[in-house]
N, C-alpha and C positions, 0 to 999 in steps of 0.2 A: 906335508906341513904345511903348505895354505889352505886347500882344501878342508884339511880337516879343522884350520883357525873358520872359514868363513858358515862348511855343519855349526858347528859347538855356538859359533857368535851368533842362530839364527835364535837358539836357546834364548843363547843371554837376551836378546830384544824382547823375546816373551814375559821375561823376568825371575830367566832362573841365573844363579848365579856359584853354585861348585859345581866340579867338577871332578869327581874321585874326591870333594874336600876338597880341591884346589880352587883360586880365584881364576879365573879366564887367562888372563899373561901372564904367569906363573905355570898354568895348563899347558897351551899353547906354543910353550916354548918346549917341554922335551913331550908330544902328544903321547899317547899310550896303542899300541898297537891289538891291545885289548877290550875286553867292554870296558863300557866308560858311565862311572854313573853321573847324570844330571841332575842336581837335587836346589834346592835355595835353604835362605837363613835369613836370618831377620838378624843373626847377630854383630854389631859391628866390634872388630878387636885395635884396638887403638895401638901403636908404639907409647910404649911409658916413657923412651929415656928423654930427658932434654936437652938441649942446646945451651950454654949460659945463657949466648947471644940472642937467643928467642928474647922475638918483644911479645907480649902480653896478648893473650887473647880479650880482644871488646867488647862488650854486650852486644848486642843485634838493636836494640833501641839509639846505642851512639851512633849506630854504622847507617839504618833504613831509615824514614820519616814517620814519625807518630803518627798514626791516622784515629779520628776521634771515631769515638762509639758509634754502634751504627745509631739509624732514629726505633724507636717503637714502631712494631708492623712491620719493617725491613723485611726482607727475605734472605730467610738463610741459605747459601749455598756451599760450606763446607762440608765435606767426608769424612764421615762418622768414623771409618773407621781409617785406620793412621795407613794400613796397609792395602791394595784393591787385589782383590783374587784374582787369581790364574786361570784360565780355561784352556786347555787346550782337548782339540776335537782329531780324534786317527779316525782314517779306515784304509781298508788296502786297494790301491789301486793294481795295475798292470804297464809297465814300463812300456813296453812294444804299442802300448794306443796309449797315443798323447794328452787324447781328450778324456781318459779317465783319470788325470793329474795333474788338469789345466786348471784348477781351481784351487793348487796345493798351495798351499803359505812353504812348505817344505816339502818334495819329495825323499824318499831313500828309497833304491837300490840296493839289497842286498843277498848275491845269489840268485834267486828264482825270487825271490818275494819281494814287494814292492809297501811301502808303506806310505802314507799325504799323511803330512799336520799341518791343523791350521788351527790359527789363533783364536780366540774368542774372546769377543768385546767384555767386560760385564757388565753395562750398559750403553743401552742405545744413542749411537753417537751421528747419527746419520739427518735428525729433525731435531730442531730449536724446539720443536713444539710450540712456534708463534713466543717461546721466552725473551728470545733477544728482543723484540717487538714492544712488548710487555715492558720489560724495563728501558727500553729506550722512554718511552711514553710516563716510565714514574722518576724517571730523570726532571 
C-alpha cells in the first residue's frame, strides 16, 4: 500500500490528479491491483452543503494589500495560460543496469520490462538570462 502511494504520488507531483477517476487521498486508501488510469482534470467540484454557523467568505481585496497599477512600459511577467502544460518523456531502461535509469525521475520495472519517466519543464528555469539584474537596475 505504501509503495503504491509513493508510486502514484510521483505522478501527482508532475501534475496528474486522478487515479481511476479518484483523487489521490481517496485512491490510496484502497489501491487497486488492476491497471490504473492516471489522468488529470481542471474541474473542481465543491461541496454545496453549507453549515448554518459558517462565516461568509470575504473578497480577496479585504484580505490582501491593494497594489497600484503598473507604470507604462513595465514588464508583464504574468503567465498567459491559467494552467501550464504537463510534459513527460518516457524511454525504456534495463533494471539490471543502474546506469540506464540513473537519470530517471521514476523508473518502473514490470516483469521483464523497464520504463523510465521524466518530467519536462515547460520553460527554461536554468537561467534568468540576466533579467533579475535588469529588474534590479530598473528598481
